[in-house]
N, C-alpha and C positions, 0 to 999 in steps of 0.2 A: 419855713419851707416855702419855696416859690411855687407859682402856679405850674411852671414847667416841670418842676420836680414832682409835684402831685400827679401830673399827667403821666409821667414816666412810670411811677409806682402803680398807678391805675392800670396801665397797659400790661405790666407784669402780672397783676392780680387777675386781669381779664383773660389772660392766656393768648394775647396777640402773638404775632410772629415777628421775628427780628427785622425782616424787610419793612414791615409796617412801622415798627418801632423807629428804625433809622429814618424813614421818610418823615414821620410825624415830628421827630426830634429836630431834624434839619429844617423843616418848614417853619417850625416854631422859633428856631434860632434866627432865621431870616426875618420873621415877623417881629422879632425882638430887636432888629436893627443890625444883625450881623450878616453881611451879604455873602453867604457861602456860595462858592462855585462848584464845590464837590465835597462829599463826605463819604467815608469808607469804613466798613467794619468787617473784620475777618475773624471767624469763630471756628476753632477746631471742634470736631464731633467724634462720636463713636458710632460708626456705620460701616457695614461690610463693603459698601460700594465707593465711599469717598471719605476723605479725612478732614477736609476744610470746606466751610461755606464762606464765600465772599459776597459782600453786599456793597454796591457802589451807587450813590445817589447824586443826581444833578437836578437843578431846577427844571430842565427841559425834559428829562427822561424819567424822573422819579427813581425808584430803586430797582436795579437789575441784580439778579442773584446768579452766581456761578458756583460750581462745585469743583473741587480739586480731588481727583481720584487717587487711590493708593498707588496706582501704577505710574502716575505722572512724576517724573524726576528730572525736570528740565533745569533745575537750579535757580528757578525764578525767585524763591525766597531768599537765597543766599545773596543775590545781587539786588536786593530791595532795601528801602529804608528800614523796614521792620527787621529784616535779617541783620542789618548793621547794629540796630539797637539790641537785639538778642545776643549777638556776639560780644558786645561790649557791656552787657549787664545794665543797660539803660532802660528806664521806663517812660522817659519823656524826651522829646527832641523837636526843634523848630527850625526849619530851613526856609530861607528866603530864596525865591526862584529867580531873582535878578542879580544874585551875588556869585561868588566863586564856586558855590556848590550847585549852581543852576542845572548843570548837566550830569550831576553825580549818578543819577538813577533814571532809567527809562520812564518810570511813572511820572517824573517831573515834567517831561515833555508832554505827556498826555494831559496833565493838570493844566499846563500853560495853554494848551489848545482850547481848554474849557474856560479860559479866562482867569485861572487861579494864579495868585501872586505869591503864595507861600504854601508850606506843608507842615502842619502841626500834627505830630504823631504821639499817641499814648499807648502804653501796654498796661492793661488792667489785669492784675493777677488775682486768682482765687486761692486763698489760704486754705490748706487742708481740704481740697475739693472732694465732694462725694464721689465723683468719677475722676480718678487721677489723670486720665487722659485730657480732661478739661482743666488745664492749668490757668487759663485766662484767655483774653482776646486782644486784638489790636484794633485801634480806631484812629482815623486821621481826618483832618478838616483842612480845607483850602479856601481862602477868602478871595473874593473877586475884586476887592478894592486895592488900589495902589498902596503899597506899604504893607499889605497883608493884615493879619489879625493884630489888634492893639492889645497891650498888656491887660486892660480891664476885660476885654472880650475873652482872652485866654483864661483869665481868672474865673469868668462866668462858666465857661465850658468845663474847666477843671472841677468846679464846685458841683457840677451835675454828674460827674463821672461815677461816683459811688452808686447813685440811684440807677444810672444807665447800666452799670455793671450788674447790679442785683437783678434788674428786670431781664437783661439778656441771659444771665445765668439760669434763671428760673425757666425761661422759654426753651433754652437749650437742653436742660435736664428733662423737660417734658418730651421734647422731640426725641431725645435719646431713649427714653422709656418706650415710646411708641415704636421706634425703629428696632429696638431689641426684642420687643414682644412680636412684632411682625416677622422678624428674622428667625427667631428661635421657637416661637409658638405657632405662628401663622396669623394671617390677617384677621380672619373671623374670630378665631380663638383669642387672639390678642385683644381685640375690641371687647370681647365678653369679659375677659379678666379685668380690663380697665373699668368696665361698667359695674364691677363688684362681684362677679361670679368667681369667688376665690375660696369658698368653703369646700372642704373635702366631701365628695358625694353629691355636690350641687351640680345639676345639669338637667338635661331633658332627653326624652326618647324622640328621635327624629328618623324620618325615612330618607335614605340617600343612596345614590349609586356609588359603589366602592370600586376603587382601582388599586390592585396590588401589582407591583412591578419588582422584578428581581433579575440581576445579571447572572446568566448561567455560566459557570466555569470561573467566576471571579476568585473564589476562595483558593483554587488550585494555582491560578496565576499569581495571586498575592503572596503565596508561600515562596515564590521564586523571584519575584520582581523587586522586592525591597521597598524602600520609602518612595521611590519614584512613581509607584502605582497610585499614590494619592492624587497627583495631578490628573492622571487619566481617569480615575474614579469620578472626580469632580465633573469632568466633561460628560461622562455617561449619565450621571445624575442630573446634570443640567438638561441633557437631551430628554430625559423622562419628565422633569418637573415643569419646564417651560410650557409644553403643550397643555398640561393640566390647568395652569393658570390662564393661558390664552383662551381656553374653552370654558372658563367659568368655574373651575374646580379649585380646591385648596389642598395643598400638600400638608398633611397633618404631621408626618414625621418621616425622616429617612431611617431606613432599617438596614444599616451596614451598607450593602451594595444594592439596595432597593428602596422602595418607598411605599407609603400608604397614603392615598388621596381620597377625598370625598367630593361628590357633586350633589349638594343638598337639593332636596325636593321640597318646595315651599310655594308661597303665593306667586313668586317670580319665575319658578321653573317647575313644570309638571314632571311626573315620573318619566314620561316618554322623552321630554326634552333633556332631562338630566342623563338618562341612559344613552341617548344619542350623542350628547356631549362627551360622555366617557369613552364611547367608541371612537369618536373623532380624535380625541386626545391620545388614545392608544395607538391608532394608526400613525399619527404624527410622531409619537415617541419612537415607534419602531423605525420610521424613516430617518429620524435624526440620529438614533443610535447607530444605524448602519453607516450614516455619513461620518460619524466619529470613527468607526472601524476602518472605513476607507482612507481616512486621513492619517491613519497609523499604519501605513504599509510596512510589511515586514514583521509586525507584531501579531500575536494571536488575536483573533476576533472574539468578541464577547457578545453572545446572543442575548436578547431581552425577552423574558417571559412575563406575560401580563394576564391577570385574571380580572374579570369584570362581573360584578354581582350587584344586586339591589335588595335592600331590606331595611328593617328597623334596627337602629343602633342607639346605645346610650352615649350621648355626647356631653362630656363634662369633666369635672375634676376627680382624678383617681390617684391614689398613692398613699404615702406616709404623711404624718401630721405636718412635717416641715419640708417635705419634698413632693410636690404634686406634679402631675402631668395632665394636660388638657387634651383628651384624645377620645377615641370611640372604642367601645367594646360591645360584644353581643354575639349571638349565634351567626348573624350575617357576616360579621368580620371573620369569625373562625372558618365559615364555609368558603369565603373568598380566598383565605390563606390555603385551604386544602385544594381548591381549584387550581391555584397557581402551581402547586406541586405536581399537577397532572400535565403541565405543558410538555415537559421532557418525555414522559412515557407515551404521550399521544402524538408527539412530533409536531406540536403546534406552538406558535409564538403567542397566540391569544386564545384563551379559553373563557367563555362567557356562559352565564346562566340563561334559562329560558326567558326571564323577565327582560334582560338586556337584549337578547336576540330579537325579541318581538318589536323592539323600538330601534333596532340598528339601522342607520342610514346607509349602510353597506350590506351587500348580500352576505348571508351566512349559510353554513351547512352544519348538519347535526353530526356530532361525534359519537352518538349513541348514549346509552345509559351507563353510568359508572358509580361505583360505591366509593364515597369519599371517607377518608379516615375520621372516625368519631361520629359519623352519621349512619343511622340505621337504614334509611331508605336510599336506593340509588337515585341519582340525579341525571337528567339529560343535559349534556353539555354541548356547546356550539363553538364554532370558530369562524373566522372570516373566510368567505368562499374563495377569494383570490389571494 
């Protein structure tokens, strides 16, 4: 095993990132006497926001990372060297940039501007991948010496591809795990799961400001709108969720046409600060939801009802032995849910408890005392004054 091969494996074990892996690999090839002008690595991923990570390294700039979104459909892959290889079932190809194929692809012009004389491309495949969407990745190298890469240099690079592929695959699987937990569980909960909080019943009692949000009238609209309603629902949910994150909260789960979010109270955020953040998020969510309604002229508007409360909750793993949910439960959660149900009868978009009202950055007014379902004592409820 060569020193470079050991270094690659060490990077995979240490949990480095692919950008650093490509930079270090390219720099070590240069130190080994292979004068690279450019190296490139494109790795597909499983992420709700993008489908491919591309990494391009040059001696002058180091590694630059770009993402290709799911929406991007400009045909760039089809008219690239990698696309040519995929269409023809090839895993390796070597182009000279001073020959008849010098202008075959636009990337060749970019490589020549960087001083590259050739384009060596390899497709590294993963047999029976853990995540089927990760079928492999593409890598390419361009030499800055006249004549391009020599046969012995190509052999050196090829001998290192299994180690490079293994390290890159390991890094991508970890990134995929983090992305999936962040997306489907939530940032804070996902990190706690990765840190080992995976046993049923494992968790802690914490104090938090709670935000319950729900679209009024959505069920009736969904009964008549058909499948097209999903796109609209996504826009409304985004209008609710983004302000929560922007104000330091975390969306724990989407509840059909609504959501449950928390603003933790800890050494970084006092009860007053968490409560104020919840109010600001609620106001912004209302404004953005109305913007969604205005953009859908001619369609029925969907009002947003929000309840804000503060209290102790159990935050942890709940569920069956092989199907767990990382969420919050407790009397405070139940009370917030009951408060949200009062928005319609009270004619208010926001209903909040005394604790939240006391820390509200916006003026509030009392709605009087009301008996909430399941609670023995009436509670004084508040709403925004304007």
